[in-house]
C-alpha positions in Angstrom: 48.4 -70.0 35.6 51.8 -69.5 37.7 51.8 -67.7 41.3 52.6 -64.2 41.1 56.2 -63.9 42.3 56.7 -62.5 46.1 57.9 -58.7 46.3 60.4 -58.6 49.0 58.9 -56.7 51.0 57.4 -56.7 54.6 53.9 -57.7 54.5 52.4 -54.2 55.5 54.2 -52.9 52.3 53.6 -55.6 50.3 49.9 -55.0 50.5 50.6 -51.3 49.7 52.2 -51.9 46.7 51.5 -55.0 45.5 48.4 -57.2 44.2 49.3 -59.9 46.6 49.0 -59.7 50.0 50.5 -61.5 53.2 50.4 -65.2 53.4 47.0 -66.3 53.8 46.6 -68.2 57.2 44.4 -70.8 58.4 40.8 -71.7 56.3 40.6 -68.4 54.7 40.8 -69.8 51.2 39.0 -67.4 48.5 36.3 -68.3 47.0 33.4 -66.8 44.9 30.4 -65.7 47.0 26.7 -64.9 45.2 26.0 -62.5 48.3 24.9 -58.6 46.8 27.6 -56.3 45.8 28.0 -53.3 48.0 29.5 -50.9 45.9 27.8 -47.5 46.0 25.8 -46.8 43.0 26.6 -43.5 43.1 30.1 -44.0 42.9 29.6 -46.5 40.0 28.2 -43.7 37.9 30.4 -41.3 38.9 33.5 -43.9 37.5 31.4 -44.4 34.3 30.5 -41.0 33.7 34.5 -40.5 34.0 33.9 -37.8 37.0 35.0 -39.6 40.2 38.3 -37.9 41.4 39.4 -40.7 43.8 39.5 -44.0 41.6 40.7 -46.2 44.4 38.1 -45.3 46.4 36.0 -47.5 44.2 37.9 -49.8 41.9 40.5 -52.7 43.1 40.3 -55.1 45.8 38.2 -53.4 48.7 37.0 -55.5 51.8 33.4 -55.6 52.7 33.4 -57.1 55.8 32.9 -60.4 56.7 36.0 -62.0 55.4 34.6 -60.4 52.1 36.3 -58.6 49.0 34.8 -57.1 46.1 37.5 -57.1 42.7 36.3 -54.1 41.0 36.8 -52.9 37.5 35.8 -50.8 34.8 36.1 -52.1 31.5 34.3 -50.5 28.7 34.0 -53.0 25.5 34.8 -55.7 27.4 32.9 -58.7 27.2 33.1 -60.7 30.1 35.5 -60.2 33.1 36.7 -63.0 35.4 39.1 -62.8 38.6 42.1 -65.0 38.7 43.2 -65.4 42.7 46.5 -66.4 43.2 47.1 -70.1 44.4 43.0 -70.9 42.6 42.2 -72.7 39.6 39.4 -72.1 39.7 38.5 -68.1 38.0 35.8 -66.1 39.7 32.9 -64.4 37.9 32.0 -61.0 38.0 28.6 -59.3 37.4 28.1 -56.5 34.9 26.9 -54.1 37.3 26.6 -51.3 34.8 26.2 -51.9 30.5 28.8 -49.3 30.1 31.0 -52.2 31.3 31.4 -51.9 35.1 32.7 -55.3 36.9 31.9 -57.0 40.2 33.6 -60.3 41.7 32.7 -61.4 44.9 36.0 -63.0 46.5 36.0 -64.5 50.3 39.2 -63.8 51.9 40.8 -63.1 55.2 43.5 -61.0 53.8 43.7 -58.8 50.7 43.9 -61.5 48.3 46.7 -61.4 44.9 44.6 -61.9 42.0 45.0 -61.0 38.0 42.0 -60.1 35.4 40.7 -62.2 32.8 39.1 -60.1 30.1 37.2 -61.2 27.0 36.9 -58.6 24.5 35.5 -59.3 20.9 37.7 -61.4 19.9 40.7 -61.7 21.8 40.9 -62.5 25.5 43.4 -60.8 27.5 44.8 -61.6 31.1 46.5 -58.5 33.3 47.1 -57.3 36.4 44.5 -54.7 37.7 46.6 -51.2 38.0 43.8 -50.6 41.2 45.4 -53.3 43.4 48.5 -51.6 43.8 49.3 -48.8 46.5 51.4 -45.9 46.0 54.5 -47.0 44.0 58.0 -47.3 46.3 60.3 -44.4 44.9 57.3 -42.0 44.0 56.7 -40.6 47.2 58.1 -37.3 47.7 55.6 -35.8 44.8 55.9 -32.5 46.6 59.7 -32.0 45.5 59.1 -31.3 42.1 58.6 -27.7 43.2 62.3 -27.8 44.8 64.2 -25.3 42.4 67.4 -26.9 40.9 66.7 -30.6 41.5 66.1 -33.3 39.0 62.9 -34.0 40.7 60.7 -33.2 37.9 62.1 -35.6 35.2 62.3 -38.4 38.0 58.9 -38.4 39.1 56.7 -37.5 36.3 56.1 -38.4 32.9 56.2 -42.5 31.9 58.7 -44.4 34.2 59.4 -48.1 33.9 58.3 -50.0 37.0 58.3 -53.9 38.3 55.7 -54.7 40.9 55.5 -58.5 42.3 56.7 -59.6 39.0 54.4 -57.0 37.0 56.5 -54.7 34.4 54.6 -51.5 33.9 54.7 -48.1 33.2 54.0 -45.6 36.3 52.3 -42.2 34.7 52.7 -39.1 36.6 51.6 -35.2 35.7 51.2 -32.4 37.8 48.1 -31.4 37.6 46.4 -30.2 40.8 43.4 -28.3 40.0 41.4 -31.3 37.4 38.8 -32.8 39.2 40.1 -36.1 37.5 42.9 -37.2 35.5 43.4 -40.6 33.2 45.8 -41.5 31.3 44.3 -43.1 27.6 46.7 -45.0 24.9 46.3 -47.6 22.7 46.3 -50.2 25.4 42.7 -49.0 26.7 41.3 -47.7 23.3 41.9 -44.1 24.1 39.1 -43.8 26.5 39.5 -42.2 29.8 37.3 -44.4 31.8 39.6 -47.0 31.7 42.5 -45.9 33.8 41.6 -43.1 35.9 44.5 -41.7 38.5 45.2 -41.4 42.0 46.2 -37.7 43.7 48.7 -37.8 45.3 47.7 -34.7 47.0 51.2 -33.6 48.9 52.4 -32.3 45.0 49.0 -31.8 43.1 50.2 -34.8 41.0 48.2 -37.7 39.3 49.7 -40.8 39.0 48.7 -44.4 38.1 50.7 -47.8 37.2 49.6 -49.5 34.3 50.7 -53.1 34.2 52.1 -54.3 30.3 52.4 -51.0 28.9 55.1 -51.1 26.7 57.8 -48.9 25.3 56.9 -47.0 22.1 53.2 -46.9 23.1 51.3 -43.3 22.6 49.7 -41.4 25.6 48.1 -38.5 26.5 46.6 -37.9 30.0 42.1 -36.8 29.9 41.7 -34.3 32.6 37.9 -33.3 33.9 38.9 -29.3 34.6 37.7 -27.2 37.7 34.8 -26.1 35.3 33.8 -29.7 33.9 36.0 -29.1 30.6 37.1 -32.1 29.1 41.1 -32.2 27.9 43.8 -34.3 26.3 47.3 -32.9 27.0 50.7 -34.3 26.1 52.7 -35.2 29.0 54.8 -32.0 29.5 57.5 -34.6 30.2 57.5 -37.0 27.7 60.9 -38.1 26.5 59.9 -39.0 23.3 56.7 -37.7 20.8 55.0 -38.7 17.8 55.8 -37.2 14.7 54.2 -34.4 13.8 50.9 -33.5 13.0 50.2 -36.3 14.9 50.4 -35.2 19.2 50.8 -38.2 21.8 53.4 -38.4 23.5 55.1 -41.7 23.7 56.4 -43.8 26.1 60.1 -43.8 25.9 62.4 -45.9 28.3 66.0 -44.4 28.1 68.8 -47.2 27.5 71.3 -47.6 29.8 73.9 -45.7 27.2 77.4 -46.3 27.6 78.7 -42.8 26.6 82.1 -42.7 24.3 82.7 -39.2 24.8 84.9 -38.8 28.3 87.8 -36.8 26.8 85.9 -34.7 25.4 83.1 -34.1 28.8 86.7 -33.7 30.5 88.4 -31.6 28.4 85.7 -29.0 27.9 85.5 -28.8 31.8 89.2 -27.4 31.8 89.7 -23.5 31.3 87.3 -20.4 30.9 85.4 -20.2 27.7 86.1 -16.8 27.2 89.9 -17.4 26.7 89.1 -20.3 23.9 88.1 -19.8 20.1 84.4 -19.8 19.9 82.7 -19.8 16.2 79.0 -21.2 16.2 77.5 -22.7 13.2 73.7 -21.8 13.3 71.9 -24.8 11.7 67.9 -25.3 11.5 68.3 -29.0 10.9 65.3 -29.4 8.9 66.6 -27.4 6.2 70.1 -27.8 5.9 69.8 -30.8 3.5 66.8 -33.2 2.6 66.5 -36.2 0.5 65.2 -35.3 -2.6 65.2 -38.3 -4.3 62.8 -39.9 -1.2 60.4 -37.0 -1.5 62.6 -34.5 -0.1 62.5 -35.9 3.3 64.6 -34.8 6.3 67.7 -36.4 7.1 68.4 -38.0 10.2 69.9 -37.8 13.3 72.3 -40.4 12.1 72.7 -38.9 8.4 73.1 -35.6 9.6 76.0 -36.9 11.6 77.2 -38.4 9.0 76.9 -35.3 6.4 76.6 -32.3 8.7 79.3 -32.5 11.5 82.2 -33.3 8.9 81.4 -30.5 6.8 81.0 -28.5 10.3 84.8 -29.7 11.4 86.1 -29.2 7.7 85.0 -25.9 7.9 86.9 -25.0 11.4 83.8 -24.5 13.4 83.6 -25.3 17.2 80.5 -25.5 17.8 76.9 -26.1 16.1 74.2 -24.4 17.6 70.6 -26.2 17.0 67.4 -24.2 16.3 65.1 -25.6 18.5 64.3 -29.2 18.8 62.1 -29.9 21.9 59.4 -31.4 20.3 57.1 -28.9 18.5 53.5 -29.0 16.8 54.2 -26.4 14.0 57.3 -26.8 11.1 56.4 -22.6 10.5 57.8 -22.1 14.3 61.3 -23.6 13.2 60.8 -24.8 16.4 60.5 -21.7 18.7 56.7 -23.0 20.0 57.5 -26.4 22.0 55.1 -28.3 23.5 57.3 -31.4 25.0 60.4 -29.7 26.2 61.8 -32.9 27.6 61.6 -34.7 24.2 63.7 -34.3 21.2 61.9 -33.7 17.7 60.7 -37.2 16.2 61.0 -35.4 12.7 65.1 -36.7 13.1 65.0 -40.1 14.3 64.8 -41.6 18.0 66.6 -39.4 21.6 68.8 -42.7 21.0 69.5 -41.5 17.2 70.4 -37.7 18.8 72.8 -39.4 21.3 74.3 -40.3 18.4 74.7 -37.1 16.6 75.8 -35.6 20.4 78.4 -38.4 20.4 79.5 -37.9 16.4 79.7 -34.5 16.8 82.4 -34.8 20.3 84.0 -37.7 18.8 84.8 -35.0 15.9 86.0 -32.2 18.4 82.6 -30.1 17.7 80.4 -29.1 20.4 76.6 -28.9 20.7 74.5 -25.8 22.0 70.6 -25.9 22.1 68.8 -23.3 21.3 66.2 -23.2 24.5 62.9 -21.6 24.4 62.1 -21.0 28.3 60.4 -17.6 27.9 56.9 -18.5 25.9 54.7 -21.5 24.9 51.7 -22.0 22.2 48.4 -22.3 23.0 47.8 -25.2 21.0 45.0 -27.8 22.6 47.4 -30.4 23.6 49.9 -28.3 25.4 50.9 -27.0 28.2 47.6 -23.6 28.1 45.3 -24.3 30.3 46.7 -27.6 31.2 44.1 -28.6 33.8 41.6 -26.4 32.8 43.3 -23.8 34.8 45.7 -21.4 33.9 48.8 -23.9 35.3 51.9 -22.9 33.5 51.2 -19.6 32.3 49.7 -16.4 34.1 45.7 -15.8 34.5 46.0 -12.6 33.3 46.2 -12.2 30.1 48.8 -8.7 30.7 51.4 -10.8 32.2 50.7 -14.3 30.9 49.9 -13.9 26.4 52.7 -12.7 24.3 51.0 -10.2 21.9 53.1 -10.8 19.4 53.5 -14.0 18.9 50.3 -15.4 20.3 52.2 -17.9 22.6 51.1 -17.7 26.3 54.1 -17.1 28.6 55.0 -18.8 31.9 54.5 -17.8 35.4 57.7 -17.5 36.6 56.4 -16.6 40.1 55.2 -20.2 40.6 57.7 -22.8 42.0 56.5 -25.2 39.9 57.2 -23.6 36.9 60.5 -22.4 37.5 61.3 -25.7 38.7 60.0 -27.3 35.8 61.6 -25.4 33.7 65.4 -25.1 35.8 65.2 -29.2 35.8 64.5 -29.0 32.4 67.8 -27.3 31.4 69.7 -29.7 33.7 67.8 -32.4 31.8 69.7 -31.5 28.4 72.7 -30.9 29.2 73.1 -34.4 30.9 70.7 -36.4 29.6 72.3 -35.9 26.3 75.9 -34.3 27.2 74.9 -30.7 25.5 77.6 -28.1 25.6 75.2 -25.1 26.0 72.1 -23.7 26.0 71.0 -20.2 24.0 68.2 -18.9 25.6 65.7 -17.2 23.2 63.9 -13.9 23.6 65.2 -13.1 27.1 64.6 -9.2 26.4 60.8 -10.5 26.3 61.4 -11.7 30.2 62.8 -9.5 31.1 60.3 -6.7 30.6 56.5 -5.9 31.8 56.2 -4.5 29.5 58.1 -6.2 26.1 55.7 -4.8 23.1 53.2 -3.6 25.2 51.2 -0.2 25.2 50.3 2.0 28.0 47.6 0.1 29.9 48.5 -3.0 28.6 51.3 -4.3 31.6 50.9 -4.8 35.0 54.2 -3.4 37.2 56.3 -4.9 39.5 55.5 -5.1 43.4 57.9 -1.5 43.4 56.0 0.1 40.2 58.7 -0.7 37.8 58.4 -2.3 34.7 60.8 -5.2 35.4 59.7 -8.6 35.4 61.4 -9.6 39.2 60.2 -13.2 38.9 61.8 -14.1 35.4 65.3 -12.5 36.1 65.2 -15.1 39.8 64.4 -17.8 37.5 67.3 -16.9 34.8 69.3 -16.5 38.0 68.4 -19.7 39.1 68.8 -21.4 36.0 72.5 -20.2 35.3 73.5 -21.1 39.1 72.2 -24.6 38.4 73.5 -25.0 34.9 77.0 -23.6 36.1 77.5 -25.7 39.1 76.1 -28.7 38.0 79.1 -28.6 35.1 81.4 -25.3 34.5 82.1 -26.6 31.2 79.0 -25.8 29.3 78.1 -22.3 28.7 74.9 -20.1 28.4 74.2 -17.4 25.6 71.6 -14.8 26.2 69.5 -13.5 23.0 69.5 -10.4 24.9 68.8 -7.1 22.1 68.5 -4.5 25.1 71.3 -2.6 27.5 70.1 -4.7 29.9 73.0 -4.2 32.6 74.9 -7.5 33.9 73.5 -10.0 31.3 76.7 -11.8 31.1 78.4 -11.0 34.4 78.0 -13.4 37.4 75.0 -13.1 39.8 76.9 -12.5 42.9 77.5 -9.4 41.1 74.0 -8.8 40.4 74.0 -9.8 37.2 71.9 -12.2 35.1 74.5 -15.3 35.2 75.0 -15.9 31.0 78.3 -16.7 29.8 77.7 -14.9 26.9 75.6 -12.3 25.4 74.4 -11.7 21.7 75.7 -8.5 20.9 72.9 -7.2 18.9 73.7 -3.8 18.5 77.0 -4.8 16.7 74.6 -6.9 13.9 72.0 -4.1 13.4 74.8 -1.3 12.9 77.1 -2.7 11.0 74.9 -4.7 9.0 73.4 -1.1 8.3 76.6 0.3 7.2 77.1 -2.3 4.9 74.3 -2.0 3.3 75.2 1.3 2.2 76.5 2.5 -1.2 80.5 2.9 -0.6 80.4 6.1 -1.4 77.8 7.1 1.3 79.7 4.8 3.6 81.7 8.0 5.0 78.8 9.4 6.5 77.6 6.2 8.6 81.5 5.7 9.8 80.4 5.6 13.6 77.9 2.7 12.8 81.6 0.5 12.8 82.9 2.0 15.1 80.1 2.9 18.3 80.2 -0.8 18.8 83.2 -0.2 20.7 82.2 2.1 23.8 80.2 -0.7 24.9 82.1 -3.8 23.4 83.9 -5.3 26.8 80.5 -4.3 28.9 79.5 -8.1 28.4 80.9 -10.7 27.1 79.8 -10.4 23.8 79.1 -13.0 21.0 78.8 -11.4 17.5 75.9 -13.1 16.1 74.7 -13.0 12.2 71.6 -15.9 12.9 68.6 -16.6 11.0 66.6 -13.7 12.0 68.6 -11.8 9.6 67.7 -13.7 6.5 63.9 -14.0 7.0 60.7 -11.9 6.9 61.4 -9.8 4.0 65.2 -8.7 5.6 66.9 -11.1 2.3 70.0 -12.8 2.7 73.3 -11.3 3.6 74.4 -11.1 0.0 71.6 -9.7 -1.0 72.0 -6.8 1.8 75.4 -5.9 -0.3 75.6 -3.1 -2.6 76.8 -3.3 -6.2 77.5 -5.2 -9.1 78.3 -8.9 -8.6 82.1 -8.4 -7.7 81.5 -5.8 -5.5 78.2 -7.6 -3.5 80.8 -10.6 -2.8 83.9 -8.4 -2.1 81.6 -6.5 0.3 80.4 -9.9 2.2 83.9 -11.2 2.1 85.1 -7.9 3.3 81.9 -7.6 6.2 83.5 -11.2 7.7 87.3 -10.7 7.6 85.7 -7.6 9.4 83.9 -9.8 11.8 86.0 -12.2 12.6 88.8 -9.8 13.3 86.3 -8.3 15.7 87.0 -8.9 19.1 83.7 -11.0 20.4 82.9 -14.6 19.7 81.5 -15.7 16.4 77.9 -17.0 15.3 76.9 -18.0 11.4 73.8 -19.0 10.5 74.0 -22.4 8.0 73.8 -20.3 3.7 75.5 -17.4 5.2 79.0 -19.3 4.5 78.1 -20.5 0.7 76.5 -16.9 0.5 73.0 -18.2 -0.3 71.2 -15.5 -2.1 67.2 -16.3 -1.7 66.0 -15.8 2.2 66.4 -19.1 4.5 62.5 -21.0 4.1 62.7 -23.8 7.0 60.7 -25.8 4.0 63.7 -26.2 1.5 67.0 -27.6 1.5 69.9 -24.8 1.4 71.4 -24.4 -2.1 74.2 -25.8 -2.6 74.6 -25.9 -6.1 75.7 -22.5 -5.8 78.9 -24.1 -4.8 79.8 -24.8 -8.3 80.2 -20.8 -8.6 83.4 -19.6 -7.9 81.9 -17.1 -6.1 80.0 -18.9 -4.0 82.7 -21.5 -3.3 85.6 -18.7 -2.9 83.2 -17.6 0.2 82.9 -20.9 2.0 86.8 -21.1 1.2 87.1 -17.5 3.3 84.9 -18.4 5.8 87.0 -22.0 6.5 90.1 -19.8 6.2 89.2 -17.4 9.1 88.2 -20.1 11.3 91.3 -21.5 11.1 93.0 -18.3 11.3 91.0 -17.4 14.5 92.7 -21.1 16.0 96.5 -20.4 14.7 96.2 -16.6 16.1 95.5 -16.3 19.7 95.4 -12.7 19.7 92.0 -13.3 17.9 90.3 -14.9 20.5 92.3 -15.3 24.3 91.4 -12.0 25.2 87.5 -11.5 23.1 85.8 -10.2 26.4 88.6 -8.0 27.6 89.5 -4.4 26.9 93.1 -5.0 27.1 92.7 -7.1 24.2 91.8 -4.3 21.7 93.6 -1.2 20.9 92.6 1.2 18.2 95.1 2.2 15.4 92.9 3.6 13.2 89.3 4.9 14.4 88.8 7.8 12.7 89.4 7.7 9.0 85.7 7.9 7.5 86.8 9.9 4.6 88.4 6.8 3.1 86.2 4.3 4.9 89.5 2.7 6.2 89.3 1.4 9.8 91.8 -0.6 11.3 92.8 -2.3 15.2 95.0 -4.1 16.7 94.3 -7.2 18.8 96.3 -9.5 21.6 95.9 -12.0 23.3 97.8 -13.7 26.3 101.9 -13.5 24.7 102.3 -9.3 24.2 104.5 -9.8 21.9 101.9 -12.1 19.2 100.0 -9.1 18.0 97.7 -9.0 15.6 96.6 -5.8 13.3 92.7 -6.0 11.0 92.6 -3.8 8.6 89.1 -3.6 6.8 88.8 -0.9 3.5 85.1 -0.4 2.8 85.4 1.6 -0.3 85.9 0.2 -4.2 89.4 2.1 -4.3 92.7 0.1 -4.0 94.7 2.4 -1.5 98.6 1.7 -1.9 101.0 2.6 0.7 98.6 3.4 4.1 100.1 3.8 6.7 98.8 2.2 9.6 100.8 2.7 13.3 102.0 -0.1 15.0 103.4 -0.3 19.1 106.0 -3.2 18.3 108.9 -3.7 15.0 109.2 -6.6 13.4 107.6 -8.7 10.3 103.6 -9.0 10.0 102.8 -11.9 8.2 99.3 -11.6 6.1 97.5 -14.6 7.7 94.0 -13.6 5.8 92.9 -11.2 2.8 89.7 -11.5 1.5 90.4 -10.0 -1.4 92.7 -13.1 -2.4 92.2 -14.4 -5.8 91.4 -18.0 -4.2 88.1 -16.2 -2.9 87.4 -14.5 -5.9 89.0 -11.1 -5.0 91.4 -8.9 -7.5 94.3 -10.7 -5.9 95.6 -7.5 -4.8 97.8 -7.8 -1.5 101.2 -7.2 0.5 102.8 -10.6 -1.2 102.6 -12.7 1.9 103.8 -10.2 4.9 105.6 -6.5 5.4 108.0 -5.5 7.8 107.6 -2.5 9.8 109.3 1.0 9.0 111.1 3.0 11.9 108.9 5.8 11.4 106.1 7.3 14.1 102.4 6.8 12.8 99.2 7.0 14.7 100.7 7.3 17.8 103.1 4.3 17.8 106.8 4.3 16.7 106.7 1.8 14.0 104.6 1.7 10.7 103.1 -0.7 8.4 102.9 0.9 4.5 99.8 -1.5 3.6 98.3 -2.1 0.1 94.8 -2.1 1.1 92.5 -4.2 -2.0 89.4 -2.8 -2.8 86.1 -4.0 -0.4 88.5 -5.9 1.8 90.1 -7.1 5.2 93.3 -8.2 6.2 94.5 -9.6 9.0 98.0 -10.1 10.0 99.8 -11.7 12.7 103.4 -9.9 14.1 106.0 -12.9 13.8 107.5 -13.6 17.1 
């Protein structure tokens, strides 16, 4: 065997980090010695029984005095082991000190010897460096830094990282488990035997680590712990960058390629301007059910196939962003991703991390942003997950009144523990920086903000002031938003928050939570309730259309028609609409026109654009065959034209979040179920008018007052025959009359088609 190459460091540093010690002087050559071994029998028993908490005190090279070293190795299943001492041609035999595979070899050397192990397995011989001949790994010294909130130390120090030491390549495994009595890394490289590779505890950060030579990318692994109570646990790596495809549960060693991104122009452009003043129309997608490959066992589309099919589709429809239901690795398909186990790993259901990068690049090349639905509020109780991670309530609160979500059967993060907060904030940074994502939609924010969320009296613990606010979670959300926006102001964070908590999308320096946008759940519930009513009864529910404007500008709102509205017995959007088939589709088209003309950014869950008839099922593809029908095809065409209208008419997006961009024209015509308003952009002369008629009665000559005279072009008419409507309208547009109406000096005498919304823009 050739001599191991010297590591370029001082003699002391080399002795600390590599198997080869300083140069041997004089006659201190290595030789086998038959003297009795000196390792403590109790320590051997603890290693054999996988309960020793400091394996480096027992395994590896140990000076025993008189110029002698013992080389100790725990290799269950090995038939024989010999030590290949650097510079010597003859191997040193070892003695099996314990029948379960504890071997000891005696080597004479004045200095710490460099060596490799030759292991004879049944049917194979392996030569490898000894993990226990290495000291703490350079570059991984500051393990306590994993608790620095806002830093990227978590993903740089923890997990599985490639390392080369003294010419030996391998993986440095590190995991935070401060209360474990013993930690081991297990995998195919050691027969999943926790006795083979027990880890070193770095007391400064509660981190266990071990450099394992020769482990290759693509290798599955887990961590095995002896908990504080003596229980044996197997856990996936919380900071794994890749994982096995479920139902398999192991993490996978993944070495990130030095990827040359091609989206520089996109990244530069997204950082310019304020998203509040840009068109934002989001297409929400569950990647596993948008489309399948039925001819191949109904398999999932891969990330790359989705890039080829989904991205052009979204581009054609005019959406600006795709929002992905959670793709952080999760074990249960039926959770839709909302119960993640590996927050740093894109799910392997659709391919590799490199495939996901290709998907993002394809989106950016098409001018489409990618938003990730992110779940920092809770996690599942799967045995291989974060719950009771090191035998204690490490990531979650110990008190179930704070640490367990009764509705979902999941654990709640302990936001008061600094390492947990640092872990989550680092994860937010990771997705935006490693994968160039354009935003995070943060799930279930309300459940994080309130200590009594979905809990009865006596089922929750008040905060230190006696209130129900989760102070630690509030601090976490603020830190997360501050960190994300400080790193890249061009991204956006979006809160799914269903209560009236003030200032969700206000800056933290003004007392807000710091989100860029907030889902307007109240608007969604009110307007869907209104649309579910028979038109003859809508006059009694007119307030459901108008009430939202009382608070429309208290936050930076996004109007969501999300997946939550088409599951759990709620039916589909088209299924909520009353009437015969013509009226149902007319109602849905009118509602979409109303939504796209309303202040606020837009979000539509997949299937809504084709008027999916059945409730969404995560195990089935969308019913694309519906597009063979003219009504369904018409809805899709309308959504495309509404998105194009927003792009083309600045008044429909530039002041979405400002009261100055909105003005009521007709708010009180409940008797006729007609509603009308004006939208303004930065150009005061380019106004848009939105008028909805939510009855099946057409209205000729309906007068609407407007502040400015001129010709108003009909940009969208949801009753167009191109969409399956009756074809009534205003012949492409009309001029104002000099007649006072609704407090304005000019008026439009409009034809309002049945069950319709029309959008007009003043021509300048």
